[in-house]
N, C-alpha and C positions, 0 to 999 in steps of 0.2 A: 532384927534386924537392921542395921544402916543402910544407907545407901551406899557409901563408899565398901561395907560389908560386903552388901548384896554384890555389886559392879567384882570382885575380887574373889566370891565364889565361882561365878558363872563364867569370869577367867578361865577360869580354869588353872594348874597346878602347869601346864605348859610342858617345854621337855620336848616337842615339835619342831622341827627346824623352820628358822624362818622362807617363806617362799621367794622363788627370782620380783614378784612382784616390790620384792620391797626392797629391793638391789639398791634405791632411789635413799635408800634411809644411808646403808652401808655405804656407797660408796664417796661420800662425804660425809666422816664424821664431825657427830655436833662439835660446837667449837666451847671451850672450856677456856677463852683469852676472861680474863680481868677485864671489867666495866661491861663486857656486852649481855646481851642476851642471859637469860637463865636455860640450861638444860632442855625444862621442862616447857618455857617461850618458844624455843627452836625446835621439840620437838609436833608440839602443839600445832606451832604453824606447817611444821610440812606434811604432819600428816592430815590436818583441815585442805591446805592447796592438793593435794592427791586427790581428795574425796572428789573436792569440786570441780577437776580438768580433768578427770574420769581413770586416771593413774589406777584408782580403786571403784573398779565400778560397784555397782548396785549388788549386795549379797554377799559381795567378797567378805570371806572369812577375814579375820584378822586374828593375829598371833597370840596366847595370852600373855598375860603382862609378865609373867615370870621367864618368857623365853623374849620377849622383844627386848626386858629390858641386861639380857646378859650375852644378845644380838650385840644390841649397840654400848656396853658396859656402861648404863645409869644402873638409881637404884631404882625397885620393881617399884617401891612410891609414885616414883617420878612418872612411869606408864602409868598405874593407876590414877593418879590425879589427871593427865591427860584425857585419859578415857575417860573420866568422871565427868569431864568440859564438852568434851565431843557428844555424848550422850546426852549432855545436859542441853547445847544447842542445838540436836535430833539430825547431826551424820551418823550416828553408829545406835545401834540399838542391840544391847545384851541380851541373852536366854540364857535357859540351861547348854542350847545344843552348841553354842561360842558365839561371842560379838562378831555382828556381821555390817557391812556399809546399810546404811538405810537407801531407798529410793527417792532421789531427790528428782524435782524438778529440773532438768536442762534448759533454759531459754537459745534459740541459734543465733549466731551469732548476725548484729546486723549483716545485708544485702542492702544494695538497692533500691528492692522491688520494696522491704520493709526497713528501711532505719529506724534507729531508735529515737524518738520522739525528743527535739530538742527543741521548739517550740515555746517563748513566753506565755503567760497568760495575755490576754489580747491589752490590759490594762498596766503590763509592767511593759510590753512595749510599744505602749505611746510616750514612753517616758525618755526622753528627749538624752542622750547620751552628752556628757561635757564635756571639750573637745580640751579647755584647756582647766588641769587640775587646777587647784589651790594651791598656791604656794606662799605661805603667809611674813615670810621672811625676804622677801624679796620688797624690789623700793617700787608704788604707788599698789601695792593689792591692795586693795576694797575691800571696807569691810573687818579689815580687822586692827581695833584698838592701841593705841600706845605701849605696847606688853613691856617695856621694859620700863614702864613710870607706877606702875602694878604698886603698893602699896606690900610686899611681902611680908612683911613684919607683922603691920598691924592683919594680915590675914592668919599668919601664923596664930598668934595670940586667941584669934576669934575660934582660929579647928581647935588647939589646946581646951581649950576651958568649956568646948560640948564633948573634946574625949573623955575629960577629966570628968565633969559631972552626969551625964551619959553613957559613959562604960558598956558594957557588954550590952545594956540594957536595948540600946542603939539600932544594936548588930538585927535585929527582922523585919519585917515587916512594915513599913508605915502606911500611915493614910494612904487610900486611892488618889487625894488629889490634895496631899502634900501637906506639910506641917502646917499646926495651924499659927507659931511661931511666926513662918515666915509666909504663912496669910496673911496674915495680922499686919505686919510689917510692909506687905505690897498693898496690901488696904492704903496704911498711912502714905508711903509714898506717893500712890496714883494721886489722894486725897490733894495734898502739898505739890506737888509740880506739873498734873495735869487738868488740876482741879473737877476730878471724879468723883463719882457717889457708889455704892456700891454695897454688899451686905458679902459678911464672911466666905457664906454659903456660896458666891458668884464665882472667888477665885477657886482658878484649878493651875497648881504646881506642875510644869510637863517639861520635857526632857529636851529644852529648846525651842522655839521657836515653830523647830520645823514637828515637833510631834503635835504642838498645840495646832500646825493647821491642818493635817489629816486629822485629827480629834476634830476641828469641825467638818471636815467633810464627811465623816461619818458618824455625827453626830444629827445631821440635816441632809442628805440628802440622796437617793436612791443611784444607780448604775447605768448610766445613761440617761439621767439628769443635765440641765445648760448650768455651764457654769460659767460668768466672764470673767475674764483675768483681762487686765493693765496690758496696752505693747507701745512699747517694750516693758517691760516689768520684771519683778524678780521669778525666777529663776524657782523659788522652792515654791512656791504657791503654785507656778505652771505643775511643778511635780507632785503637788499633793492631790490638785485635779486631777489629772493623770491618772495616781494611784488610785483614783476614787471609780475609775472608769468612767465619767463625764465627758459631756461632750465638753471642748472647753472652748468656747467664742474668745478673739484678740478685741480687745476693745482700744480704740489710738485715746493717746495722750495727749495734750496740748498744755498753752503757756499754763490755763488753770487745770489740770488734772485730767481725770477720767475725762472724758465727751462722749456721753449716748446719745442715742437720737428719738424721738418719738418710733419709727420706723423699728426698732431694736426694741422697744418693749415690745411694739403689740407680731415681729416676726418671729423672735428667735428671746422670748422672756426666761430668768437664770432662774435658779433657784439659788443660789448661791453666786455673790459678788466679790470679788480678792481689788481691794485699793492699799492704796499706801497713801493716804490724805495728806499727813503733814509733812511729807519726804518724799515724793514719787522717786521710786528708784526703778531707772536712775538718772531720768531726768532733771530730775530737785524740784519740781512743779508744785505747787502747795492749791488742793481741792479747795475749792475758791469756798466761800459760805453757801452762797444759792445752789451751788449743783450738790454740796452733799447736805442740804436739806432738802434740795427734788430728789436726791439718790435715798433718802430715808423715806420722805413719801411713794417713790414710785415702788418702792419694796415692799410696803404697810400695801397699798393696795393688788399685788402678785404674791405676794406670799413669799419673799424672796426674805432672804439674808445677809448681811455686809460682815464679810471682816476684816478688820480693821486693823492691820500691820502698823502697828506702833513704833518700828527697829529701833529707832534712834531721835528719835523727837528728845531727848534730853539734852540733846546737841545741839540747841537752836543761839546761833550765834548775834543774831538783830534782834531786837524786840522781845516784845514780851512771848511764852509757849504758848502755843497755836491749842486752840480747845479742841479735846475728842472728841470722835461723830457721836463714839455711848454716853452720854454727857447732854448733847447738844439737844434730846427731846426726853420725856418720860418712854420709860419701856422702850427704846426702843430699836426695832429688831439690828440689832450690832452684836458680832463677835469682837473683844478688843484681844489681839496678842501685843505680849510685849515679851521680851529678851533680855535676859545679863552675857549675853554675849560678846555686847559692842561698849556697853558700858563697863564690865569687867575684863573675863577673859574668855575666849569661845571656848576652850577645855571642860572647864564648870558645866557646859550641858546645862544651864539652866532656864527655864523659860515660863513662862505664864501667861494663863486660859482667862480672862472679865465674861460668864457666860451670860447670856444676854436675861436681863428679869423674868420674862415670862414661859423659860425653858429650865430653867430651874429646879423646881419638881421632878419635872419630866427625865432632863438629864444626870439628875444626884447617883441616882439606881443605876442608869448605863455607863457613868463611868466608874463608877465602882468594879466592877465587870473589866472592863475592859484596860483599867490602869493598875502597874500596880506600886507601890508605896516604896519608894530606895532614894539612893543618896542622901539616908535622914543624916546623915556627918555633917554633910557637904551645907544645907536648904540651914539646919539651924545653925551652923556658921557665918551664911549670910543674912539669916534673918537677927544674930547677933551683930554682925556688922553694921546692920543697915539701921538698925538700933541707939547703936552707940554713938552714930555720927559720921563715923569714917566711911558710910558711902555714899552723904552727902559733900561733905569735904572733898571725894573725891572724883565727884562730877564736875565740883567748879574749879579744879586744880584745871580737869582734861579741857572742860568749854574754854579755859583760856589758851590753852598749848594746840587744843584744834581752831580756833579761830584765831592765832597765831598767824598755824601752818597754816590755813587755806591763805591769807592774806599774803605769803610767802609763794606759797604756789600760783595765785593768781600774776604777779610780778614779776615770778621765772617768767612762765608761760609767753607775758607780754615783749619782756624785753631777751630773750634768750629761743623761743621757740618760733622760730623762720618759715614756719609751714601752717598757708590758709587754714583758721577754725576759729570758732565761734565757744565760749563757756559759756554753760548754763551751770546753775544750782549753785551753791554755797554758801544758800543762808543757813542748812542745815548741816548735822553730819560729819562726813568722813571723810569725804570725797564729792569731786568738779569733774564734769562730765566732759567733753573736749568735742566738738562734733567737729566730722574732716570731710574735704570736698570727696564725692564719688572716686577719682581717680587714685585716690588712695586707699583702699582697702583693709579697714579694719581688723580684721579675722588673720590676713598674714601677718601683718604688720604686728599684732599681739603672739605671732607664733615664732617672728623674731627675736622680737625682744624679751622672750624668755631664755634665749638662748647667753645673754646679758645679764640675768641677773633680774629683769623687767618684768611685773607681770600687770600690769597693767589691763583694764578688763575690756571685750569688745563688744560696744553696743550690739551689734548684730547678732549676739547670742545671746541678748532677750529677748526677742521679738518673735513672735510667732509669723508673720506678716511681713518679707522680706525686702525694703526699701530704702532708692537712696538717701532720703532723709534722718535712716536710722544705719546713722557708718557714722566709727570715733570712736573713740577710748574712756573708760572711764579709770578718771585718777584716785589712789587714796594717798590720802596724804596722813591717816590713822598713826601708823605707824613705819611713815618715814620721817627721818631728820633734817631737818630743813639744807643741813650742807647738799645731799641727796639730791637737790631738785633739781639744778644746773644741768651738774654734768650729766642726770637721767633721761634729760629732757632737748638735750644736747645731742646726745645719744639717737634715742628715737627720728630726733630731725634728721640724722643721719640717715637712720630705717627708711623713715620715711621716703627720703629722697630715693633710696633703693626700688620702693614699689613704683614708681612713674613708669 
């Protein structure tokens, strides 16, 4: 006997009248409006709610399917199907003696003495809230490339080629470490642009730089371990460390980058050090060679690892590209993190991680379990985009554009921003940092700017240790046309005057 036949058998032929406890079904007829929920869904929702709120208490006998169908003016099959779902979910219990409401646990409503738990995990509670959310289309938004300049036609050709050649074969899961073609293309690019030498098995494709940072945390730290982060520094790194339940220690930054001391290593030695050596974010400082080598050596002595976030090294505006820390010494204890969000477009959500050579064999099976290969069409399209030369040509165009915009913004600041300030950075990337005096607090100024479609980022929001020295605005010029510089700065000048 099938389950449905059994249900129909135990529900009986009906004939009994519906009791008063079912008045809630009869007082408001089931809707037959076109486009609305089916009769079956409506009846299921009403009966389920009646059981949960106690209108149909445990042990209550439900009418037979025929009686309920006649009372509601629906088909018996509709009622039978509803009873079948309720039985499967455990709300009712069919038997030879009739169908009755099952005994369910009924939690008491929360009260002051026993409130409903609402606390996040400790590590989640340590993640700082971002007061000013991203506004990519606003002027001066940092970290956003020139989206209007992206070669969509060339990108579409790469996507079309992958879809045509790959077809449905690419709809399943891909390799956890990423598509081999993209990993190879990344290797070729790093060797050419950054002088890096690494093996294919060291490269892991991630969903942006943030996943790469989180993966570093999961691979080499345990909750409670100490991690150093630049202060001021990249909020994404701070978030990844806090999300790993690490003890985050802010380390100051000066004109030569991350500044550590002997007492730092003795009193609070790290397990992980996050740094942006080629172009410190947000100050623009470059970590000097002596400090880089010293950091590598100290990490070897103390058993620590370095996360080198090379977020915008492709856009160096003067001199030769800086050597990455990963390749300074053999088998350096360095995770190298890169992203295509700055060089292409943020919604692509593709980044990469180069594992330290000593960790590759042990990390590979862990990565295999932690990651699930996806975005296969986009990864293969990106591989073709890079190997065909389109990526290199796009980077060259953007270097020229960003260099011109940097120069124009510097000139506009000098001529049209009559507020005491100091400009730092600019040798690389897509932003300048403008230091402001303490009497013009950066956060209220940034809040006010949002109302005028301006999105500079306050320097203070990148700091773990507040201080008067960390007061200013990060002005992005990547996605802001030069014609918007002077009007935007004049508006910021007026808003700054209102802060005095």
